[in-house]
C-alpha positions in Angstrom: 25.8 5.9 57.8 25.4 9.1 59.2 25.4 12.2 57.1 27.7 15.0 58.0 26.4 18.6 58.2 28.2 21.6 58.0 27.4 24.4 60.7 25.9 27.9 60.2 27.0 31.0 61.6 24.7 29.8 64.9 26.7 26.5 65.3 23.2 24.8 63.8 23.3 22.5 60.7 23.7 24.6 57.4 21.0 24.5 55.0 21.6 22.2 51.6 22.3 24.1 48.3 20.4 22.1 45.6 22.8 21.5 42.5 22.0 23.3 39.4 19.8 21.9 36.9 21.9 20.3 34.0 20.9 22.1 30.8 20.9 19.6 28.0 21.4 21.4 24.7 20.6 19.1 21.5 23.3 18.3 19.0 22.8 20.3 15.9 22.7 18.0 12.8 23.9 20.3 10.1 24.1 17.9 7.2 20.4 17.2 7.8 19.5 20.8 7.8 21.4 21.3 4.7 19.8 18.2 3.0 16.2 19.6 4.0 17.2 23.1 2.7 18.1 21.4 -0.8 15.1 18.9 -1.0 12.9 22.2 -0.5 14.4 24.0 -3.1 14.6 21.6 -5.5 10.7 20.9 -4.8 10.0 24.8 -4.8 11.8 24.9 -8.3 9.5 22.1 -9.7 6.4 23.5 -8.5 7.2 26.8 -9.6 8.1 25.7 -13.2 4.9 24.0 -13.5 2.7 26.8 -11.8 4.4 29.3 -14.2 4.3 27.2 -17.2 2.2 29.3 -19.9 1.3 26.1 -21.8 -0.7 24.6 -19.0 -4.0 26.2 -18.5 -4.6 25.5 -14.7 -8.5 26.7 -15.3 -9.2 23.7 -17.5 -7.4 21.3 -14.9 -9.7 22.7 -12.1 -12.8 22.4 -14.5 -12.1 18.9 -15.4 -11.2 17.3 -11.8 -15.1 16.8 -11.1 -16.1 15.9 -14.8 -18.6 13.4 -15.0 -16.6 11.4 -17.1 -13.3 11.6 -15.2 -15.4 10.7 -11.8 -16.9 7.7 -13.9 -13.6 6.6 -14.9 -12.2 6.7 -11.4 -15.1 4.8 -10.3 -14.3 2.2 -12.8 -10.6 2.1 -12.0 -11.8 1.6 -8.1 -14.1 -1.1 -9.2 -11.6 -3.0 -11.5 -9.1 -2.9 -8.6 -11.3 -3.9 -5.7 -12.5 -7.0 -8.0 -9.2 -8.0 -9.3 -7.5 -7.7 -5.8 -10.3 -10.0 -4.2 -9.8 -12.6 -7.0 -6.2 -12.5 -6.5 -6.4 -12.8 -2.7 -8.5 -15.7 -2.6 -6.7 -17.7 -5.5 -3.1 -16.5 -3.9 -4.2 -18.0 -0.5 -5.4 -21.1 -2.3 -2.1 -21.6 -4.5 -0.4 -21.3 -1.2 -2.2 -23.8 0.6 -1.3 -26.1 -2.5 2.2 -24.9 -2.7 2.9 -26.3 0.8 0.9 -29.3 0.5 2.7 -32.5 0.6 1.0 -33.9 -2.4 3.7 -33.3 -5.3 1.2 -32.8 -7.9 -0.8 -30.0 -6.1 2.5 -28.3 -5.2 3.9 -28.7 -8.7 0.8 -27.0 -10.1 1.1 -24.2 -7.9 4.4 -23.8 -8.7 3.9 -23.7 -12.6 1.3 -21.1 -12.1 3.4 -18.8 -10.1 6.2 -19.3 -12.7 4.1 -18.5 -15.7 2.2 -15.6 -14.1 5.2 -13.8 -12.6 7.3 -14.5 -15.8 5.1 -12.8 -18.2 4.2 -8.8 -18.1 0.7 -7.8 -17.2 0.3 -5.9 -20.3 1.0 -9.4 -22.5 -1.7 -11.2 -20.2 -4.4 -8.7 -20.8 -4.1 -8.9 -24.5 -3.9 -12.7 -24.6 -7.2 -12.6 -22.7 -8.7 -9.9 -24.7 -8.0 -11.6 -27.8 -8.9 -15.2 -27.1 -11.5 -15.3 -29.6 -8.6 -15.6 -32.3 -8.0 -19.2 -30.4 -11.5 -20.0 -29.5 -14.1 -18.2 -31.4 -16.7 -20.1 -30.0 -17.2 -20.7 -26.1 -18.9 -24.2 -25.5 -19.4 -25.6 -22.1 -22.0 -27.7 -22.7 -24.7 -25.7 -21.0 -23.5 -22.5 -22.4 -22.5 -21.4 -25.6 -21.7 -18.1 -27.1 -19.4 -16.5 -29.5 -15.9 -15.6 -27.4 -16.1 -12.0 -28.7 -19.3 -11.5 -26.6 -18.3 -13.2 -23.6 -14.8 -11.7 -23.3 -15.8 -8.3 -22.6 -13.0 -5.7 -21.8 -13.9 -5.8 -18.1 -13.9 -9.5 -18.1 -10.3 -9.7 -19.8 -9.2 -7.0 -17.5 -10.6 -9.1 -14.4 -9.0 -11.9 -15.5 -5.6 -10.4 -16.5 -4.9 -8.5 -13.6 -6.6 -10.9 -10.9 -4.8 -13.9 -12.1 -1.2 -12.1 -12.3 -2.0 -10.7 -8.7 -2.8 -14.3 -7.5 0.9 -15.4 -8.3 2.1 -12.5 -6.2 -0.3 -13.2 -3.4 0.7 -16.6 -3.5 4.0 -16.0 -2.4 2.9 -13.5 0.0 0.7 -16.0 1.8 3.1 -18.5 1.9 5.6 -16.4 3.5 3.2 -15.4 6.2 2.2 -19.0 7.0 5.9 -20.1 7.2 6.4 -17.3 9.6 3.9 -19.2 11.9 5.8 -21.5 14.5 5.3 -24.8 13.8 4.7 -26.0 17.4 1.5 -23.6 16.9 0.2 -26.6 14.2 1.6 -29.6 16.3 -0.5 -28.3 19.3 -3.6 -27.7 17.4 -3.3 -31.5 16.0 -2.5 -32.8 19.4 -6.2 -31.3 20.3 -7.6 -33.1 17.5 -8.0 -30.3 14.8 -7.9 -31.1 11.4 -5.4 -29.7 8.8 -8.0 -27.4 7.4 -9.3 -26.2 10.6 -6.0 -25.7 11.8 -5.2 -23.4 8.9 -8.1 -21.4 9.2 -8.3 -20.9 12.9 -4.8 -20.8 14.0 -2.3 -20.2 11.3 -3.9 -18.0 9.2 -5.1 -15.3 11.7 -1.3 -15.2 13.1 -0.1 -14.8 9.5 -2.0 -12.0 8.7 0.6 -9.8 10.6 2.8 -10.7 8.1 0.7 -10.7 5.3 -1.0 -7.4 5.6 1.5 -5.1 5.0 2.9 -6.5 1.4 -0.9 -7.2 0.5 -1.5 -3.3 1.2 1.2 -2.5 -1.3 -0.1 -5.0 -3.9 -3.2 -3.1 -3.9 -2.1 0.4 -4.0 0.1 -1.2 -7.0 -2.9 -2.7 -8.5 -4.6 0.6 -8.4 -1.7 2.2 -10.5 -1.3 -0.8 -12.8 -5.1 -0.9 -13.7 -4.2 2.1 -15.8 -2.8 -0.5 -18.6 -6.3 -1.8 -19.2 -7.1 1.1 -21.1 -5.1 -0.8 -24.0 -7.9 -3.1 -24.3 -10.6 -0.6 -24.3 -11.6 -0.6 -20.5 -12.9 2.8 -19.9 -11.0 3.6 -16.7 -9.6 6.6 -15.2 -6.7 7.1 -17.7 -8.7 6.3 -20.9 -11.2 8.8 -19.6 -8.7 11.6 -19.2 -7.3 10.5 -22.8 -10.4 10.5 -24.6 -11.1 14.1 -23.3 -7.6 15.2 -24.2 -8.4 13.9 -27.9 -11.2 16.1 -28.2 -10.2 19.5 -26.4 -6.5 18.9 -26.9 -5.4 19.5 -23.7 -3.2 16.8 -23.1 -1.0 18.0 -20.3 -3.8 19.3 -18.3 -6.1 16.1 -18.6 -2.9 13.9 -17.7 -2.6 16.3 -14.5 -6.1 15.6 -13.7 -5.6 12.0 -13.8 -2.5 12.6 -11.7 -4.3 14.2 -9.0 -7.0 11.3 -8.9 -4.5 9.1 -8.6 -2.7 10.7 -6.0 -5.7 11.0 -4.1 -6.9 7.4 -4.5 -3.7 5.8 -3.3 -3.2 8.7 -0.4 -6.7 7.4 1.0 -6.0 3.6 0.7 -2.5 4.3 2.0 -4.1 5.7 5.4 -6.2 3.0 5.7 -3.2 0.1 5.1 -1.7 2.2 8.1 -4.2 1.5 10.4 -5.2 -2.0 9.4 -1.6 -2.7 9.7 -1.7 -1.0 13.3 -4.5 -3.2 14.1 -2.8 -6.3 13.4 0.4 -5.1 15.3 -1.5 -5.5 18.6 -0.2 -8.5 20.6 3.2 -8.5 18.8 4.4 -5.1 20.1 4.3 -3.7 23.6 3.1 -0.3 22.5 1.6 0.5 19.0 3.1 2.7 16.7 2.1 6.5 16.9 -0.8 7.5 14.6 0.2 10.5 12.0 -1.6 12.9 14.2 0.2 11.7 17.3 3.5 12.0 15.4 2.5 15.5 14.1 1.7 16.4 18.0 5.0 15.0 19.3 7.0 17.0 16.7 5.4 20.1 17.6 6.1 19.4 21.4 9.6 18.6 20.5 10.1 21.6 18.4 8.7 23.8 21.3 11.0 22.3 23.6 14.1 22.7 21.6 12.8 26.6 21.0 12.6 27.1 24.7 16.0 25.6 25.4 17.5 27.7 22.9 16.1 31.0 24.4 17.4 30.0 27.7 20.7 29.4 26.4 20.8 32.7 24.9 
């Protein structure tokens, strides 16, 4: 098709006039703005109430944040959390495999374990282990014999109480991850001559990690907070360390704030680690990896600058 050109004064083709650029003005969401203002006002009032409270000695809070007893308690909290979570993950994967087994005995045992430990509170389980000497005063394994009170230390009772309870939840998480893998993967590996154990280890579990990792990270952070319950069985973790100090200096609220700051610090660190671990296992399932927190900040800053420039042009 031939393009028609207008003629100028000299009879030649007229110059094309480029169309005006479309100025896109973003829609203002006043509801979001109002909600953000209300949230900031409420947060500011809460901070102001605590900061201005005369009964709280903030210098005491700052002094005990790095106190040796508190730091040691935080390390003990971290240690019992990691140890209990490791026990829960290993036993949970084993229970998930048993639950998926064609053997009705193994499947029934796994179901009964999960039913019991998910159906009773963690605190009750901790006290059951800690007071086991009331039922079995002597531990006699044939090759080893000792009084149960000497064997069942606060650390061992905390490890068994938290770890065995966590295994019940990890079993269901691992089972959901295994079931998320297409059954054709298992059939293909069996057709290649791979055994069931090797198929589970080399084919199914690596693919199931994408589903298992997020709830496992959440369980770890929850375990970090639940570990405060072991203070009831005399284990000297973070909460008990703060409680011990407050019983001496009577700074109850100050020590609770110290413990709160430490818990927030630990959960924040592991939340960041969980995010990058999830991002790592998301490779291959998403065309583009989710942005990191720093990338989101830069994107939001760029969007804010663009909107500011557009508003200046409109005005």
